[in-house]
N, C-alpha and C positions, 0 to 999 in steps of 0.2 A: 411533565416534560416542558422544558423552557421553549419558548417560541422559536429560538434560533437553532435548536437542535433539529437534525433531519435524519429520518430513518434511512439506513443504507440497505439492510436486509434482515431477515430472521437469523438468529444465532446459529441455527441448525444448517444454514447454507454454507458455513465455513467449517471445514474439517482440518485437523492438524496436517500441514504439509500438502494440502489439497488445493483445488482451484480457489481462486480469489473471486471477489466481486468488484466489478468496476463501478465507479460513480463519478460525478463531476463536482468540482468546487469552483465557485465564481470568485476570482480574485481580480481586483481592478477592472471590473466589468467584463472579464473574459472567462469563459468556462474552461477550466483546466481538467484534464483527465487524472483520475486518482484510482486507487484500489485498496481493498482491505483483504487481509489474509489472517489465518490462525496458525500459530506455531507454539508448541508446548502449552496448549490450553489458553494462550493469551491472544487477543486480537490486536493487530497493528494495522495502520493505514499510512499510505505514502502517496505523494504526487507520482503519477505514472510517467516518470522520465528518468532516463539514465543520467548519472552525474558526469559521464564522459561527453556525451552528445545528447541534447534533449530529445531523445526518441523514446517511444513507449517500450516498456520492458517485455510484455507478454509475447511468447513465441506462438501461442494459439490464444484465441479469446479466453481470458480469465486464467491462463496458465503462467504463473510467475515463478514457481519453484523449479529447481533443476531436477534431474532424474532421481536424486537421492531424497528429495523432499526436505532437505536441510538448509538450502540456501536460495535466496532470490537471485535470479540470473537475468542479465540483459540478453535477449535473444539475438541482437545484432552484433554485439562486441564481446559477449562472454563475461562481462564484469560480474563479480559475485558480491552480494550484499547480505548482511545479517538480517534475518526476518524479525529479530527481536528489537533492533534499534535502527536499522537501515544503514549501518556503517559499512564502508567499503572493506571487503575481505580480500580482494585480489582482482587482477585484470586491469582493464583500461580506466577504471574509476579513479585511479591515481590518488587514493586517500580521501576522495570526496564521497560522501554518502548520499542516500536518498533523503528527501525532505519529508519528515514525519507529519502526520495530521492527527489532531485530537479526536479520538473515538471513545465510546463508552459502550460496554455490554451490560444490559439490564433487562429484566422482564422478558427474556427470550428473544431479544432483538439487539442489533448493532446500530448505534447512532453516531453520526458526525456531529461533533460538539465544537463549533467555531469559538475562537478566543481572540484576544487582541492581536496576536501575530498572524492568525489566519481568520479573517473576517467571514 
């Protein structure tokens, strides 16, 4: 494992359309909230802020999906996002999506893998 990779959680902690796992990412010296979820077998991670107003999405701790388990939803404004790529699907996000974060699943764990865009 590269020195800059960081363990987020064990892979088993994320189930399809189920609760996510929160973590933080330090950008420009500031810890920013982020989360990881699993959808259709794939893990995705995003900064935990709505594209409409920079407020955290989860309606309860680690609950990012709507009732159907098909969409990420902003608990405050109801904006809907694709769990696959973070794009805006409707509501007040007005076409602006979530900011994705690089993650990798291997050896039974999920890792945050910083790159040039996300140090």
